[in-house]
Phi, psi and omega in degrees: 000140181278150166292139179293132179285155180303326179296322178291322172296322179294320181297315180301310182294323177293325174296317180300316178301316178295320181291323178293324178296314182294322176291322179298313181295323180293316181296316181297321180294316180297320179298313180298317182299311183296317178303311185294325178293318182296312179300319177301313185295317176300319181292323184293326182281345185271135174290146185266000000 
């Protein structure tokens, strides 16, 4: 088995970084969605 080249390691790290960024964005969007739904439900329950 060959030792991984630095270039290969960089590619793996870049993929991991991009995957982590996508997961962070998805998690952030989910949190914002839950927050917005909660606010909407609270406002719907309040008399105007």
